[in-house]
C-alpha positions in Angstrom: -53.1 -12.2 88.6 -55.0 -9.4 89.3 -53.5 -5.9 90.2 -55.5 -3.4 92.5 -55.5 -0.1 91.0 -55.0 5.6 95.0 -57.6 8.0 95.2 -54.9 10.5 93.8 -56.6 13.4 91.9 -53.9 13.3 89.1 -53.8 9.8 88.1 -57.7 9.7 87.5 -57.3 12.9 85.5 -55.0 11.0 83.3 -56.9 8.2 82.8 -59.7 10.3 81.6 -58.1 12.2 79.3 -56.9 8.7 77.9 -60.3 6.9 77.8 -62.2 10.3 76.4 -59.8 10.3 73.5 -60.7 7.1 72.9 -63.9 7.7 72.9 -63.4 9.9 70.1 -61.4 7.6 68.4 -64.0 5.3 67.8 -67.5 8.1 67.6 -68.7 6.9 70.9 -70.5 9.5 73.1 -70.2 8.0 76.9 -68.1 5.5 78.6 -66.5 4.3 81.7 -64.1 2.6 83.7 -63.8 -0.2 86.0 -60.8 -1.1 88.1 -60.5 -3.6 90.8 -60.6 -2.5 95.1 -57.8 -3.4 97.4 -59.5 -6.6 98.3 -59.1 -7.6 94.4 -62.3 -9.3 94.6 -64.4 -7.0 93.2 -64.5 -4.4 90.5 -65.6 -0.5 91.1 -66.8 1.7 88.8 -64.1 4.5 88.8 -65.1 7.0 85.8 -68.2 7.6 83.7 -67.7 10.1 80.6 -70.5 11.4 79.8 -73.7 9.7 81.9 -74.8 10.2 85.3 -74.3 8.1 88.1 -77.4 7.7 88.6 -77.6 5.4 85.4 -75.2 3.0 87.1 -76.6 2.5 90.5 -76.9 -1.0 90.5 -73.6 -1.5 89.1 -71.4 1.0 90.9 -69.5 -2.8 91.9 -69.4 -5.7 90.2 -69.0 -9.0 92.2 -66.8 -11.7 90.2 -69.6 -14.2 89.6 -72.1 -11.2 88.0 -72.9 -12.3 84.4 -72.3 -9.3 83.2 -70.2 -7.9 79.7 -67.3 -6.7 82.2 -66.4 -10.4 83.7 -66.8 -11.8 80.5 -64.6 -9.5 78.4 -61.9 -9.8 81.5 -62.4 -13.7 81.6 -62.0 -13.8 77.8 -59.5 -11.1 77.4 -61.0 -10.2 74.6 -63.5 -6.9 73.6 -67.1 -7.9 74.0 -69.1 -5.8 71.4 -72.9 -5.6 71.3 -74.5 -3.4 68.8 -77.9 -2.8 69.9 -80.3 -2.8 72.5 -82.1 -5.9 71.3 -78.3 -7.8 71.7 -78.0 -6.9 74.8 -81.0 -7.9 76.6 -80.6 -11.0 75.0 -77.6 -11.8 76.5 -77.3 -9.6 79.3 -81.1 -9.3 80.7 -80.4 -8.1 84.0 -78.3 -5.1 82.9 -81.1 -4.4 80.2 -83.7 -4.3 82.8 -81.8 -0.9 84.2 -80.2 0.6 80.7 -83.7 -0.5 78.6 -82.2 2.1 75.8 -81.2 1.5 72.6 -77.2 1.8 71.9 -74.3 0.0 70.9 -71.7 -0.9 73.7 -67.7 -2.2 73.9 -66.6 -3.4 77.2 -62.3 -3.8 76.6 -60.5 -5.9 79.0 -57.6 -4.0 80.9 -55.1 -6.6 81.0 -51.4 -7.5 80.3 -49.7 -11.2 79.9 -50.1 -12.3 83.6 -52.2 -9.2 85.3 -55.8 -7.8 85.2 -56.6 -4.2 85.9 -60.2 -4.0 85.1 -62.2 -2.8 81.8 -64.1 0.2 80.1 -66.5 0.6 78.2 -67.9 2.6 75.3 -71.3 3.5 74.5 -72.4 4.6 70.9 -75.6 4.8 68.4 -77.5 1.8 68.1 -77.3 1.7 64.1 -73.6 0.0 64.7 -72.5 -2.7 62.1 -73.0 -6.4 64.4 -69.7 -7.0 64.0 -66.6 -4.5 64.9 -64.8 -3.1 61.8 -60.8 -4.1 62.8 -59.8 0.0 62.6 -62.5 0.3 65.9 -61.3 -3.0 67.4 -57.4 -1.7 67.1 -58.7 1.5 68.6 -60.6 0.2 71.8 -57.3 -2.2 72.3 -54.9 0.3 71.7 -56.4 2.7 74.3 -56.3 -0.4 76.9 -52.4 -0.7 76.4 -52.5 2.9 77.1 -54.2 3.1 80.5 -52.7 -0.1 81.3 -48.9 1.3 81.2 -50.4 4.5 83.1 -51.9 1.8 85.9 -48.3 -0.1 85.8 -46.5 3.2 85.7 -48.6 4.7 88.5 -48.4 1.5 90.9 -44.1 1.0 89.8 -43.6 4.6 91.5 -45.5 4.1 94.5 -48.8 5.6 93.8 -50.9 3.1 92.8 -54.5 4.1 91.1 -57.3 3.3 93.1 -61.0 3.3 92.5 -62.7 6.7 94.4 -65.1 6.2 96.8 -67.6 7.6 94.2 -67.8 7.1 90.4 -65.8 10.3 89.1 -68.3 11.8 86.6 -66.3 13.9 83.4 -67.3 15.4 80.3 -66.8 13.8 77.0 -64.8 17.1 76.1 -62.4 18.6 78.7 -63.6 21.6 80.8 -60.4 24.0 78.9 -61.8 22.7 75.5 -65.0 23.3 73.4 -65.2 27.2 74.7 -66.0 30.0 72.8 -63.9 33.6 73.4 -66.2 36.0 75.6 -67.5 38.4 72.9 -68.8 34.7 70.7 -70.8 33.7 73.3 -72.1 37.1 74.5 -73.2 37.4 70.6 -74.9 33.7 71.2 -76.8 35.1 74.0 -78.1 38.1 72.0 -78.8 35.7 68.8 -81.2 33.6 71.6 -82.5 36.1 73.3 -86.0 37.4 71.0 -86.5 33.1 70.0 -89.9 32.8 71.8 -89.3 29.2 72.0 -87.3 28.4 75.5 -83.8 27.4 75.5 -82.1 24.8 78.5 -78.9 22.8 78.6 -78.7 20.2 81.1 -75.4 18.5 82.2 -74.5 14.7 82.2 -76.1 14.6 85.3 -79.5 16.4 84.4 -78.6 19.5 86.0 -80.1 23.1 84.3 -77.0 24.8 83.6 -78.3 27.6 81.4 -82.2 28.8 81.0 -83.4 31.7 78.8 -85.6 33.8 80.0 -88.2 32.3 77.5 -87.8 29.1 79.0 -88.3 30.4 82.5 -91.3 31.9 81.4 -92.5 28.6 79.8 -91.8 26.8 83.0 -93.5 29.2 85.4 -90.3 29.1 87.7 -87.2 32.4 87.9 -84.4 31.2 86.8 -82.6 31.2 89.9 -84.9 28.4 91.0 -84.1 26.3 87.9 -80.3 27.0 87.6 -78.3 24.0 89.3 -81.3 21.7 89.7 -82.8 18.6 87.7 -86.4 19.8 86.0 -88.1 16.3 87.9 -87.0 17.7 91.4 -87.3 21.4 90.7 -90.9 21.3 88.7 -93.1 19.1 90.9 -95.2 18.3 87.8 -92.5 16.7 85.3 -91.6 13.9 88.2 -93.1 11.4 86.5 -90.4 9.0 86.5 -91.6 9.0 82.4 -90.1 12.2 81.9 -86.7 11.7 83.3 -86.5 7.9 81.5 -86.7 10.4 78.5 -83.7 12.3 79.3 -81.8 9.3 80.7 -83.1 8.1 77.0 -81.0 10.8 75.4 -78.4 10.6 77.0 -77.8 6.5 76.5 -78.8 6.3 72.9 -77.2 10.1 71.7 -80.4 10.6 69.6 -83.3 12.9 69.8 -85.8 12.5 72.0 -89.2 14.2 72.7 -92.3 14.1 74.9 -95.4 16.2 76.1 -96.1 17.4 79.6 -98.7 18.9 81.1 -98.1 22.8 83.1 -100.7 22.9 85.4 -103.2 23.8 85.5 -103.9 23.8 81.3 -101.0 24.6 79.4 -99.2 21.5 77.6 -95.4 21.8 76.7 -93.4 19.9 74.1 -89.9 19.0 75.3 -87.4 18.1 72.7 -83.6 16.7 73.6 -80.9 16.9 72.0 -78.1 15.0 73.4 -74.4 16.6 72.9 -70.7 16.4 73.9 -71.4 17.9 77.6 -75.3 17.1 78.1 -78.7 17.6 76.5 -79.6 20.8 74.7 -83.8 20.9 75.3 -86.0 23.1 72.8 -89.5 24.0 75.1 -92.5 25.0 73.2 -96.2 25.2 73.5 -98.3 22.3 71.8 -101.7 22.7 71.1 -102.5 18.9 71.6 -104.4 17.6 74.5 -103.0 14.6 75.7 -104.6 14.7 79.0 -106.4 11.0 78.0 -102.7 9.6 77.7 -101.6 11.4 80.6 -103.8 12.1 82.8 -104.0 15.5 84.4 -102.1 16.1 87.5 -101.2 12.8 88.2 -98.4 12.1 90.2 -95.4 9.3 90.6 -93.1 9.6 93.3 -90.4 7.2 92.4 -87.7 8.4 90.0 -87.1 6.2 86.9 -83.5 5.3 88.1 -85.3 4.1 91.4 -87.7 2.0 89.7 -84.9 0.3 87.4 -83.1 -0.7 90.5 -86.1 -1.8 91.6 -86.9 -4.1 88.8 -82.6 -5.3 88.7 -82.7 -5.9 92.7 -86.0 -8.3 91.8 -84.1 -9.8 89.4 -80.4 -9.9 91.1 -83.2 -11.6 94.0 -84.4 -14.6 91.6 -80.5 -16.2 91.7 -80.4 -15.7 95.1 -80.8 -19.6 96.5 -79.2 -19.7 99.7 -79.6 -16.9 102.8 -75.9 -16.1 102.7 -76.7 -15.4 98.9 -79.4 -13.2 99.7 -77.3 -11.4 102.3 -74.1 -11.1 100.1 -76.6 -9.6 97.4 -78.4 -7.3 99.5 -75.3 -5.4 100.9 -73.7 -5.5 97.4 -76.7 -4.7 95.4 -78.7 -2.1 98.5 -75.9 -0.5 99.7 -74.5 1.8 97.7 -77.6 2.2 95.6 -79.5 3.9 98.8 -76.1 6.0 100.4 -75.8 3.6 103.2 -73.1 2.0 105.2 -74.2 -0.7 107.1 -76.5 -3.3 107.0 -78.3 -6.2 109.4 -80.8 -8.7 108.2 -82.9 -10.4 111.0 -85.1 -14.1 111.5 -88.1 -13.7 113.5 -87.8 -17.2 115.5 -91.2 -17.8 116.0 -91.2 -20.3 118.7 -88.5 -18.7 120.9 -90.1 -15.0 119.7 -86.6 -13.6 119.6 -84.8 -11.7 116.8 -81.3 -14.4 115.3 -79.1 -12.4 112.9 -79.0 -14.0 109.5 -75.6 -11.5 108.7 -74.3 -7.7 108.1 -72.0 -5.6 106.5 -70.1 -2.8 108.3 -72.4 -2.6 111.3 -72.1 -1.3 114.8 -71.2 -4.5 116.7 -72.5 -2.9 120.0 -75.9 -3.3 118.0 -75.4 -6.5 117.2 -74.7 -7.7 120.6 -77.7 -6.3 122.0 -80.4 -7.3 119.4 -78.9 -10.5 118.3 -81.4 -12.9 120.3 -83.4 -10.3 121.9 -87.0 -10.9 122.6 -89.5 -9.7 120.4 -91.0 -7.9 122.6 -88.9 -5.4 124.1 -88.9 -1.8 123.5 -86.7 -1.1 120.8 -86.6 -0.1 117.4 -85.8 -2.9 115.7 -87.7 -5.5 117.7 -90.8 -3.0 117.4 -90.8 -3.1 113.6 -89.9 -6.8 113.3 -93.0 -7.6 115.6 -95.4 -5.2 114.6 -94.4 -4.9 111.2 -94.2 -1.1 111.1 -91.4 0.0 109.3 -89.1 3.5 111.0 -87.6 5.8 109.4 -84.9 8.5 111.5 -83.5 10.9 110.2 -80.8 11.5 113.2 -79.6 9.6 116.4 -80.9 12.3 118.2 -84.7 11.5 116.3 -83.9 7.8 117.4 -83.0 8.6 120.8 -86.1 10.9 121.8 -88.5 8.2 120.2 -87.1 5.2 122.3 -85.3 7.3 125.1 -84.3 3.9 126.7 -81.3 3.1 124.1 -78.2 4.2 125.1 -76.6 7.4 124.1 -73.7 7.2 121.2 -73.1 10.7 120.4 -70.9 8.8 117.5 -71.3 6.1 114.5 -74.5 5.7 112.5 -76.8 8.8 111.9 -79.8 8.1 109.8 -81.6 4.7 110.2 -84.2 2.9 108.1 -85.8 0.0 109.9 -88.0 -2.0 107.6 -90.1 -4.8 108.9 -90.0 -8.1 106.2 -92.9 -8.7 105.4 -94.4 -12.5 103.5 -97.6 -14.3 103.3 -98.8 -11.1 105.4 -96.4 -12.0 108.4 -94.0 -10.5 110.0 -90.8 -12.8 109.2 -87.7 -10.4 110.0 -86.3 -7.1 110.0 -83.7 -4.9 107.6 -81.6 -2.5 109.0 -79.7 0.3 106.4 -77.5 2.8 108.4 -76.5 6.0 107.5 -72.9 8.2 108.3 -74.8 11.0 107.9 -78.3 12.5 109.2 -80.2 11.0 106.7 -83.4 12.6 104.7 -86.1 10.2 104.2 -88.9 11.7 101.7 -92.1 10.1 100.8 -90.7 8.8 97.8 -87.5 7.5 99.5 -89.3 5.6 102.0 -91.7 3.9 99.6 -88.7 2.7 97.2 -87.1 1.1 100.3 -90.4 -0.2 101.0 -90.6 -1.6 97.9 -87.3 -3.3 98.6 -87.9 -4.9 102.0 -90.7 -6.8 100.3 -88.2 -8.1 97.6 -85.9 -9.1 100.2 -88.6 -10.8 102.2 -89.5 -12.9 99.4 -85.8 -14.0 98.8 -85.4 -14.7 101.9 -88.7 -17.2 102.4 -87.4 -19.2 99.3 -83.7 -19.0 100.6 -84.6 -20.3 104.0 -86.8 -23.2 102.7 -83.9 -24.3 100.1 -81.3 -23.8 103.0 -83.9 -26.1 105.4 -84.6 -28.9 102.3 -80.6 -28.8 101.5 -79.7 -29.4 104.9 -82.0 -32.2 105.4 -81.1 -33.9 102.2 -77.1 -33.3 103.0 -77.7 -35.1 106.6 -79.4 -37.5 104.8 -76.4 -38.4 102.4 -73.8 -37.7 104.6 -75.8 -40.4 107.4 -75.6 -42.7 105.0 -72.0 -43.0 103.6 -69.2 -43.7 105.6 -67.9 -41.5 108.1 -64.3 -42.7 108.2 -62.9 -46.2 106.6 -61.7 -48.9 108.5 -57.7 -49.5 109.2 -57.2 -52.8 107.2 -53.9 -54.8 107.0 -52.1 -54.4 104.3 -54.1 -52.2 102.4 -53.8 -48.3 102.4 -57.2 -46.3 101.0 -58.0 -43.0 100.7 -61.9 -41.4 99.3 -63.1 -38.0 98.1 -66.6 -37.0 97.5 -67.7 -33.6 95.8 -71.3 -33.0 95.2 -72.6 -31.9 91.7 -73.3 -28.0 91.8 -77.0 -28.8 90.2 -80.4 -29.1 92.2 -79.9 -30.3 95.5 -76.0 -31.0 95.5 -76.6 -34.4 96.5 -76.9 -37.5 94.6 -76.6 -41.1 94.8 -72.7 -41.9 94.6 -71.5 -44.3 97.7 -68.3 -46.2 98.7 -67.5 -48.2 101.5 -65.1 -51.5 102.8 -65.5 -53.6 105.1 -62.8 -56.3 107.1 -63.4 -59.8 106.4 -60.4 -60.9 107.7 -57.0 -61.0 109.5 -56.2 -59.8 106.1 -59.0 -59.8 103.5 -61.4 -57.3 103.1 -64.1 -56.0 100.4 -64.8 -52.5 98.7 -67.7 -51.2 97.3 -68.3 -48.3 95.0 -71.5 -47.5 93.1 -74.1 -44.9 91.8 -77.7 -44.6 92.0 -79.5 -42.6 89.1 -80.7 -39.2 89.8 -79.7 -36.2 92.2 -82.6 -36.4 94.7 -83.5 -37.1 98.0 -85.4 -40.6 96.7 -81.3 -41.4 94.8 -79.9 -41.1 98.0 -82.3 -42.6 100.3 -81.8 -45.8 97.5 -78.0 -45.5 97.6 -78.4 -45.8 101.5 -80.4 -49.0 101.0 -78.7 -50.4 98.2 -75.2 -50.1 100.4 -76.6 -51.6 103.4 -77.7 -54.6 101.4 -74.7 -54.9 99.6 -72.3 -54.8 103.3 -75.5 -57.5 104.3 -75.0 -59.9 101.4 -70.9 -59.7 101.5 -71.3 -60.6 105.1 -73.2 -63.8 104.1 -71.5 -64.8 101.3 -67.8 -64.2 102.5 -67.3 -61.2 100.2 -67.7 -63.1 97.0 -68.4 -60.3 94.5 -70.8 -62.3 92.2 -72.8 -63.9 95.1 -73.0 -60.2 96.5 -73.8 -58.2 93.3 -76.4 -61.3 91.9 -78.7 -61.1 95.5 -78.6 -57.4 95.6 -79.9 -56.7 92.1 -82.8 -59.1 93.1 -83.4 -57.4 96.3 -83.5 -53.8 94.2 -86.1 -55.5 91.4 -88.2 -56.7 93.8 -88.5 -53.7 95.9 -89.5 -52.1 92.1 -87.9 -48.6 92.4 -87.8 -46.2 89.4 -84.3 -46.3 89.7 -81.0 -48.1 88.4 -78.2 -48.5 89.8 -73.6 -49.4 88.8 -72.0 -51.3 91.3 -68.4 -52.5 91.1 -67.7 -54.9 94.2 -64.3 -56.6 95.0 -62.2 -59.0 97.6 -59.0 -58.4 98.5 -56.8 -61.4 100.1 -53.7 -59.1 100.6 -52.0 -62.1 101.5 -52.1 -63.6 98.4 -52.3 -60.5 96.6 -55.2 -61.7 94.8 -58.4 -59.4 93.9 -61.8 -60.6 93.2 -64.2 -58.0 91.4 -67.3 -57.7 89.6 -69.3 -55.2 87.7 -72.5 -54.0 87.2 -72.8 -51.0 84.7 -69.7 -49.4 86.3 -67.4 -47.5 85.1 -63.9 -49.9 84.8 -61.4 -49.7 87.7 -57.6 -48.4 87.1 -54.7 -50.3 87.8 -51.3 -48.1 88.5 -48.4 -50.5 89.4 -45.1 -49.5 89.2 -44.9 -51.6 86.0 -47.2 -49.3 84.2 -51.3 -48.5 84.5 -53.9 -50.2 82.9 -57.7 -49.9 82.4 -59.2 -53.1 84.2 -61.0 -55.1 81.6 -63.3 -56.5 83.6 -66.5 -58.3 82.8 -70.1 -56.6 82.7 -73.2 -57.5 84.0 -76.7 -55.6 83.8 -77.5 -52.9 86.1 -78.9 -53.3 89.2 -82.6 -53.3 89.2 -83.3 -54.5 85.7 -83.4 -57.9 85.6 -83.7 -60.3 88.5 -82.1 -63.0 86.7 -79.2 -61.3 86.1 -75.4 -63.0 86.9 -72.6 -61.2 86.9 -69.1 -62.6 86.6 -66.2 -62.6 88.4 -62.7 -61.3 87.0 -59.4 -63.0 89.7 -56.0 -60.9 89.4 -52.8 -60.4 91.2 -52.4 -56.9 93.0 -48.7 -56.3 93.3 -46.7 -54.3 96.3 -47.6 -50.6 96.0 -50.1 -50.5 93.3 -52.7 -48.7 93.6 -56.2 -49.4 91.9 -59.1 -46.6 91.5 -62.6 -46.6 91.8 -64.6 -44.1 90.8 -68.0 -42.7 89.5 -68.6 -41.7 85.6 -68.9 -37.9 87.3 -64.9 -38.1 87.1 -64.5 -39.0 83.6 -67.8 -37.3 82.3 -67.9 -34.1 80.2 -69.9 -32.7 77.7 -68.8 -33.5 74.4 -65.4 -35.6 76.0 -64.7 -39.2 74.2 -65.5 -42.1 77.9 -62.5 -43.9 76.8 -60.0 -40.9 75.7 -61.4 -39.8 79.6 -60.7 -42.9 81.8 -56.6 -42.5 79.8 -56.6 -39.1 80.7 -57.2 -40.0 84.8 -54.9 -43.0 84.4 -52.1 -41.0 83.2 -53.1 -38.4 85.7 -52.7 -41.5 88.6 -49.5 -42.7 87.2 -48.0 -39.5 87.5 -48.3 -39.0 91.0 -48.6 -42.5 92.3 -45.4 -41.7 94.5 -46.9 -39.1 96.6 -48.9 -40.5 99.7 -52.2 -41.5 98.9 -54.1 -38.8 100.5 -52.3 -36.4 98.1 -53.1 -38.7 94.7 -56.5 -39.0 95.3 -56.6 -34.8 96.3 -54.5 -34.8 92.9 -57.2 -36.8 90.7 -60.8 -34.7 91.6 -59.1 -31.4 91.3 -59.3 -31.9 87.5 -63.0 -32.2 88.1 -63.4 -29.4 90.2 -65.2 -26.7 88.9 -68.3 -24.0 89.4 -70.5 -25.8 87.1 -71.0 -30.0 87.8 -74.0 -31.7 86.8 -72.7 -34.8 88.2 -71.3 -36.2 91.7 -67.6 -37.7 91.9 -66.7 -40.4 94.2 -63.5 -41.7 94.1 -61.8 -44.7 96.2 -58.0 -45.3 96.3 -56.6 -48.5 97.2 -53.5 -49.2 97.8 -51.3 -52.6 98.4 -48.4 -52.3 100.9 -45.9 -54.8 102.4 -48.1 -57.0 104.9 -46.0 -58.1 108.2 -46.2 -61.6 108.9 -48.9 -62.9 110.6 -51.3 -65.3 110.8 -53.4 -66.2 107.7 -56.5 -66.2 107.0 -57.1 -70.2 107.2 
């Protein structure tokens, strides 16, 4: 059971103290804490120690299905350890894209016997051992136990600790520790004043907290215009993302970093970064090395390093989005927290109708959706204009939006900032992505460039997903049309069936089943499996099923004759695919069954006296040898017995013995035989339900019930 963990400050303060103590115990320089949201479905980043929020733009919220160390640690209930960046990149490439630095990481689950609270992580230097020491592992798990105790105690006292709206960033050393006496600080200030090199300090968020006069002179800006700002925002010539990236590298790897930059017009400065508990200390000096050939004089890149990494992360994540719903969910999960938006809507251009259609939304104004969904593309409105023209619209506030489009109804409340981004694929507009912001929002040139880049990625992903959805609808429509919609009501026989598509590929396959009445108390049943998982397999399945039913009518359901002639027909079709099959004729008046098998798993019989795997003579797969023959087995079907016909997806799992798997399924059938037949079928397929099934599964259960007196078949 997952436990949601109140935005009350004292609770987070206590957790921060425990987390800082854990970092000191294992010589880590940074870390963080994830807690489950109240909905108990996502993990929210709640605390960061020693690292800025910007590093985790892509990971402020984690879905349960994301392939990340936090989920793996919780799922396995054990510490996940990666000693360096190379190991992280190999096992978790999406995480490595956003944190391309060399560091070690330990992720520790916060779990108890039956409850899951979240996880915490620590960052250390990259020269760590390949395996965690017993002392370090004990320290990490001990800290996890203390955090779980704090979370449980807060919950039991009626003040559960929930994730804050934004991750709290704290220093590795509490603010009331590590400070010298005033006279000591004065002594340090007097000591550094005559040093010609520039000295400054940056906190973990990259803001300048201290700067000497020499540093201000070298940087060419007064101290008061530097303090409280990040260097790459206060100094235009440091806006190349390479420079911000060097700071991030120092913070994460906790190793000294150096770079050289050109201070216009012709002064080259060398920056030496030394990471510490409270951020980074920087030494700035003149350098005589002319690096203009490498950096390019006056070259300025508008996009920040963190935003570049987020674009890379989103591009990687979008490759995993298969359906249109996947794209909507991923954009909502990844984009909204990263850009500070609170509303998202994705629309598609319906070219034939020349209208906008809503694909999905999160937190959007319903009144706007009602007006826009289905609106003609030639309507004068900001969203339809962007969708039709391919020109983005950025509006700092609602007032600005109404100035450009005065016909829009005035709404004093609701979203303020608006980013309306056309989705362009193959050179043409295919839709529009709309982001809304709760407060007026300034769209700088840099931020517009980032949003436009993101919209291009979204457009490409939507096109792929739309094509996939179209193919899936076509394929699944084909398969559902070939399988029976319902089974006939047969005297003396109850039936239940289940079909589970595979989760790999197109979720379609060649499994089939059917029943056909022959007379007042006789009928036939068939189950089979065409090789492969494709439209071709589904189409051939339909042909085999149709042929088998036709031959059933011709030969009065004789199983051997039906399989023999179906096999000859399949051989004449010269298909590259083969099929397995079981066909049987049931006489419920006599309680007898005649059965033939073509390379298919043996049926299972569960009767009041005990169950067994049916020893049915086997024949060749259909479609191999036109002269193949199929022997028939005849046996009794006692009242209240259940005959289970199934395809190999029910029993095949990697590394499992098939005979053992059949006996396991039979044991399950025997154990639930007294339940209604539909519940029996549900219990049998429940054991095979999983997120990843390479094969599809068909199951047909036939239960013999007492037959009322009536005319015989004659």
